[in-house]
N, C-alpha and C positions, 0 to 999 in steps of 0.2 A: 684113281682114288676118288670116292664120291664126295659130295659137298660136305656132308657131316664129318667125314674123316679129315678133309682139308681144314675145316674150322677147328677141329680138335687139335690138329698139329699146330695151327697158328696160335691157338690159345696157349698151348704149352710154351711155344717160342716167345710170345708176347709177355707172358708171366715171368719167364726167365730174364728177358731183357729189362723188364720193369724193375725186378729185384736188383739187377746190376747197376741201374742208374737212378734208383729211387732217391729223391730228395724232397723234403717237405716244401709245400707250396700253398699259397692261399688263392682263393678264387673270389674274394670279396669284390674285386673290381667288376665282376659280372653285374653288380647292382647298377652300374652306369649304363648298361645296355638298354636301349629304348624299350625293348620287349619286357624288361623287368621293372622299369620305372612305372610306378602306379599300379603294379601287380598287387592284387589283394589276396590271392591264394596261390601257393606254390607247392608242388611236390618236390621232395628232395629225398635223401637217404643218409644214413650214417655210415661213413666209409670205414673200412676195416683194413688191417694189414698194410699193404703197400698201395692201396687205392689212393688217388688224389683226395686230399682231406676236404671234407664238407663242413667240418666243425665251425670254423670262423664264418663261413657263408651262412650257415643255418642260424647261428647266433645273431648275425647282423640282420637277416630277414626278420627274425622275431623282434629285434630291437626297433625295427621300422614298422611294427604292427601288422606284418604280413601273417596270414593264417598259413601255418606250415604243416603239411601232411607228410607223414613218413610211412613207408611200406611195412607190412607185416605179412609173412608167408602164410597162406591158408591153402593147404593141398597143393594144387598146381597153379594157383593164382596169387595175386597180391591184393591185400586189403589196405585201404588208406585210413590212417588214424591221425587225428590232430595231435600235435605235440607242442607243449609249452616251453620246452627247453630244460625242464627239470630231469636230470639224469635218473632220479628215483622213479620216474614214469617210464622206464625202459626195463626190459628183461633180456637176458642173453639166451638166444636159441641158435644152436648150431653155428657158433662163432659170430652170429649177427646180433646187434642190439636192435630190438624191435619195440615199438611203442605199446604201452598198455592202455587199454581203453576201448571204447565202442567204435566199431567200423563206421566210417563215413561213406554211405552208399551213394549219396548225390555228390558227384564230382564235376558237375557241369560248369561250376564257376572257377575251375582251375585255369589260371592264366599262363603258367609256366611249369614245365616238367624238367627237373634236373636229373639226368640219366647217367648211370655208371657205364663205362665202356673200357675195354682193353685197347682197342684201336678203332679208328674211324677212317673210312676211305673218302676220296675226293667227291663222291656223290652223296655222302651223308649216311652211309650204311655202317653199322657198328658190329663189332664182335664183343659180346659180353662174356660173362663167366660160364655160360653154357647151360644154365638151368631153364632158360626160356621164359622166365617170369616176365621180364620187360617186353619180350617179343609178343607175348599174349596180351599184355596190358596196353602197349603203345597205341594200337589202332582204336581202342575204346576211349582214349583220353583226349580232351580238348587241350588247347594251349600250345604255346611255342615250346618245342622239344629240343633241349640242348644237352649234348653229352660232354662230360668233362674228362680230360686226359692230360697226360704230361706232354711236354714238348717232344716231338719226334714220334708221337703216336697218332698223328694225322698223316695218312699216307696217300701218295698219288696213285698207288696201285689199287685196283679194284679188289675188294675182299670177296670171297665166295658168298653167294646169296642163295637163300631158299625162299620159297613162296611166302613164308610167314614173316620174313625180315621186313622191318619198317624203317623208312628213311627219316633221319633227324632233320630238323630245320637248321641246326648249327652245331658246331663243336667248339669247345673252349679249352685253351691251355692256360697256365697262370698269367699269361700276358697277351693273349690273342683270342679273338672270336672270329671263326670262319663261318659265314652263312652260305648255305647251299641253295643255289637257284633251282627252282622246280621246273 
């Protein structure tokens, strides 16, 4: 089985397992991480379905005066758009809530990237939903990159990797941050 097929099989398995054990959780405690203290600009996303919820974390970031950038799909890439927390400034596209507004092309001031993942291995490599959007974006973005997952979704087993896969700096569950040594 080639790497792409291995990843597809793992995505199917991880989605099934996530649905079976899904329980709401908050990630607001992440704001106590040294990497987030003093952050001025953070990218996040709006979780859907059974993904770990980013709602409370995003609201708290905004309450602290952080510039919050959300992704919008544009072809095969992501655009970053500043969001003020107003749900009226979102539109639904293919099950995703995406921000309305002008793309922010200068992202050099991003301090932290909050990244979705289905599973993260002991070296910091993730399996996402399979679209490749974050795989293409991660190498171009500055800042501390942390994936958020549920307990049990950080694995000691190495995940299959392809040349384009990018290592995260950390993984977070609702009560734990794991930093990966480079």
